[in-house]
N, C-alpha and C positions, 0 to 999 in steps of 0.2 A: 504494500500500500504506500501512499504518499507519492509525491511527484519526484522527479529525478534530482531535484535540489537537495534532497536529504543525503545523497551520497557524498556531497562536498564536505560537510562537517564530520561525517563518519570517517572519510579518508584523512581529514586533518588529525583526528584522534589516532587512527591506525598508524599514520606516518610518525607521530610522536613516539610510538613504541617501537616500530620496525624500520623506520626510515622509508625512503621511496619504495613503493610496491609495484609489482606487476598487476595488470588488469585484464580480465576477460570480460568484455563488455558486449552484451547482446542488445541490439536496438535497431529501430528503423532509422534513427537520426544519430549524428555524431555527438551531439550535445557539447559542441565546442564553439558555440556562438559567442559573440562578445557582449552584446547588449540587446535588450528588448525594452521598448518604451523608456529608454534611458537608464534602465537598471542593469547592473552587472551580475547580480545574483538572481537567477531564474532557472527553470528546469531545462532550458536549452543551452546552458553554459557551464555546468559543473566541472566538466573535464578540462575546459580552458583554464578555469580558476585553479584547478589542481596542478596543471602544468606550470602555471605562473608561480605557484608556491612551492614547486619542487616535490610534490607529494607522490608523483608517479615516476617509475623507472620506465621512461618512454620507449626504450628498446624492448621492453617486455609488456607492451600494450597491444592487444588485438581487439578489433571491433568487428563483430559478425552480424550480418543481416541488414546492413545499411541500404537505404533506398529512399524513394519518395521525394516529396517536395523540398525545395530549398530556395533560399534567396540569393544563392551564389552560383555562377556558372560552373565552378569547380568545387563542389561542396566538401570534397575529401582532401583538398590541398593542405589545409592547416594541419590535419592529422598526419598526413604523410611527411610534411615538413618537420614534424616533431619526432618522426621515427616510428609511428604507430604502424602496425600491420592492419590494413583495411581489407575486409572481405565483404564486398557488396552482395546483396541478396541474390542477384542473378548468377553469381558464382556458386551458389548453394542449391539452385533449383534442380529437382529431379535426381538428387544423389544423396548418398549417406555422407554425414560429416565426420565419421570416425577417422578417415585419413587426415582430415584437417586437424583434428584434435591430437593426433600423434605429433604433428608438427608444432602445435601450440604447446604441448607438454615439453617438447625439446626447447622451445623458445623461453618458456617460463623457468626451466631448471628447478633448483631446489630452494630458490629464494621466495620470500613471502609474496602471495598472490591474493587479490581481491576479485570476487565475481560480482558484477552488477548486471542484472537482467531486467530490461524494460519490457513489459508485456507486449508493447507494440512491435517488438522484434518479430513476433509471430503474426501470421496473416490474420486480418480481422474476421475472416470466416470462422476462425477458431477462438479468437479473443477480441470480440467487438467492444468490450467494456473498457475503453481507454479514450483519452481526450484527443489523441493525435493519430488515428488509425491511418495506415498506409497499405495499399494493396500489394499483392505479390510477395508476401513475407514468408518466413520460415514456417514449417509445420511443427506441431507438438512433438512428433518423433525426433525431428532435428534438434529441438530444444533439449530433449532428454539426452541426445547424443552429445551435445555440447557439455551439459552439466556432468553426465557420467564420464565424459572424456577428461574432466578435471580431477578425477579420482587419482590420488597419489601426489597431487601438487601440495605445496605448503600453503594451504588456504588459511588466511587469517581473518576472513570476514566475507560476507555476501549479503546481497539484498535483491528483492524483487519489487519493482516500482511501477507506478502509473496505472494500476488497476483503478478504474473509476466506477463505483457501484451504480451511479445514476445512469450510466450508459450500458450497464450489464443486465439487460432485461431478463435474459434466460438464466443468469447465474453461472454460465459456462466459463466466463473469464475468471471469476473468483475460484471456481473449482480447479481450473487449469493452473492459476497462480499458486494456489495452496499445494497442489501436487508438485509443481516445480520447486517450491521452497522446501518441501519434504525431501526431494531428491538432492537439493543443495546440502541439507543437513546430513544426508547419508554419505556425501563425499568428503566431509570434513575430516581432517587427520585424526586418526585414532578411533573412528567409528567403525564398528564391526557390522557388516551387512549380511553375513552368511551364518 
């Protein structure tokens, strides 16, 4: 729950303990905008603020499922300039993400990693209850592959954001979000799942 702004203060606290962390970020949007209506802190800017404060180990940031509307002709330039790995949604269509997650595990190594999952990373056919839906997103199965693919990483925290109950008429988005959070808890270090 909550919008993606909540990840910013969480990462401030995490970085105080662990230093700059790697990030597995699932989202339709980069969330690296600079300002909205004159404000620097909003749900489209948390990762830009994190970069500015040195909270992220930028060589260990991967963004998966990006797509959709943008106010910029090259919406991924800022991310790539920081050294993020950008995986647009179209690179994920019609295939398993298990091979991608093998590469992500190698990229993250054994240093601390945070997982941030925006429910709009999934297609609105599965998760309509969000404020900024974008068509042609990931499937729930791909979401599970990403989370389960994080097993064995040095995960120091995680979140699932942007579920908006007022838009979730069927309750499917909340159900999906709860299940994805459960899966995140299952891949935390030291959790036995067998």
